[in-house]
Each structure stands twice: as C-alpha cells, then as structure tokens.
C-alpha angles and dihedrals in degrees: 000000000000106000100200102041109012126202125200091231098043115140108181139031094218119040127190128187092229115152089012128110128188108237136172127347091260093046115059099189145344126228115193089330096314112117126222110210137206087250090058088052094050093048090051091050091051092051092051094045089055088051088050094238107171131222100018108195121200096222092050091048091053090047090050093049089052091051091051093049091049092052091043091053091048091050090051092049089055092051095244089143087070096051106120093217092051091045090056090049091049089051090053092048090052090047092051093047092051092046091051091048093049093049092045090053092047095051093047099046107121100017115255109256132207090243089057090049093047092051090053089047091053091048090053091048090055089061095037114132111249093208140042124204135210114206148155127216141190114214118207134180097230141031090238092057091047092050090051090054091050090053090053090051090050087057091054103267117160111257097214093049092049090050091054093053103031110029118100091194126099092251092058093094088057093052092265092293112168097175120212119335142157120240091250090064092064133061113271098254092051094047093048091053094047096049091050093057127093120227113287091011124124129205113272092206131037118271111221120210135156088276098056136266120334134200107198132199119195108213101175146336134206142179110275119238114220115229117246120257092246093052093056100031094105092049091048089053090054090051091054091046090053092047091051092047090052092048091048092053092045091052091051092050092050091055096043131089102228126182122182115201 
C-alpha cells in the first residue's frame, strides 16, 4: 500500500516505471505495448473520489494504473480469464454495474428540482412534531418486575439509580436517559405514554411494547424547532431518489412475467 497517499486499489509499496514509456498526450503510458489513456486516468480518479480517498496525486495514479495493467497482463497469461469461478464473479460484477446504472438513470430522469424538494419539505413540515420530550425509562422483562419498580418509585426511590440496577435495556447504565426525542422516533405505545405524562411524572402502570415492559419518567418537554430547508435538502433528495427507485422497480414488476418455484 502507498503509505503517504493511499489508494483503495493499491498493489505495491514501491512502484517503478519499468517497461513503461510515456507516450502521446492522449496516452499516458504504455505497458508491454498496451496503452494507458487519459480516460483510464479520469475513471480511476472518479472511483477514488467516490470512495473518498484523499490527496490523489497524478504520478501515483499513473504508477497505480501501471501496476494494475502489469498484474492484469500476468493474470491473462496464466489463463485466469478462463477460470469458471472467476467468470461467474465477472458476470456478477457486470450485472451489478448494469443494475446500478439503470437505477441511477431512473432516479435522475428527469433531474430532481428545487421545487420538487420544497414540496416534499412542506409536506414533511405539515406532519412535523410540535413538541420534543426528554425522558428516562426502565425496561423490564415482565409486568410483575415493572410493577415492583413502580412500587419502589412510589416509596421515593431514585429513578436513575433504579434504572442502573434494574433496567435490562442499553440505556440502563446511563440511568435510563433517552435524551430529547420526538414522538415519531419511538414506538407508538411508548410515545402515547410519554405525551400523556406531566413533567417529572412517571407512569403508574407498566407500558408494554415489543421490547418489554417500560416504566417511563418525563423529565421535560419543549417546542420543537423545524430544520431549515437548506439543512435537510440533501436528505430530501435521498428520499426522492428512494421513492423513484421504488416506483421504477414496481413498474418493472408489473410488466414482467414472474414465476417463483
């Protein structure tokens, strides 16, 4: 691997330009008669940018392309291109590339506009939670255990300390602290219980969810502040991309003759 400016496809720590000659402007190098072009260079740069490889250096890229061509030629000379396992893998790589290209074309045709993004933003705002809640909870495996915890709280036990010793949930070690959240972030039963509590009040009966039995303490609540359009624009674009990808796949399934055996 290159130690100063690494590439995800690097093959050797020390690279020499042996058997390589710089040729025309369009052709960057030649390896045993096989040319490496500017287009090869640009494609390599694009791949590494997508992989967020930092500090891409032109000389190192050219050296890496030479390394890859040397190993490729060696693989071909050994007949690895006829290996049935490798052929199947190559077929899968081609399949995945074509699938990615088709989906990318579908989600970007037509291009996503700001007006489309703003409409989605306004739709999200209409369903935006008006309040956020700060709460703690103690998760138990049974209703009997939860009721026992509530009795201890009724006698004046400290909620956070009980959570540390009794809760079977991952927040138990932090005193059951859930931080700030909107109701939509929690399962329905939990959210319903939280929003019905007054500040500093805990549930007087266990709240059952898919995770077990909860005893919940509401510590505080506040008016929620909606994020600005610019701060969520990238996320909104991803939502639309996902919607388009789903619609694209659904349209293909409707037109196809599919039999599952």
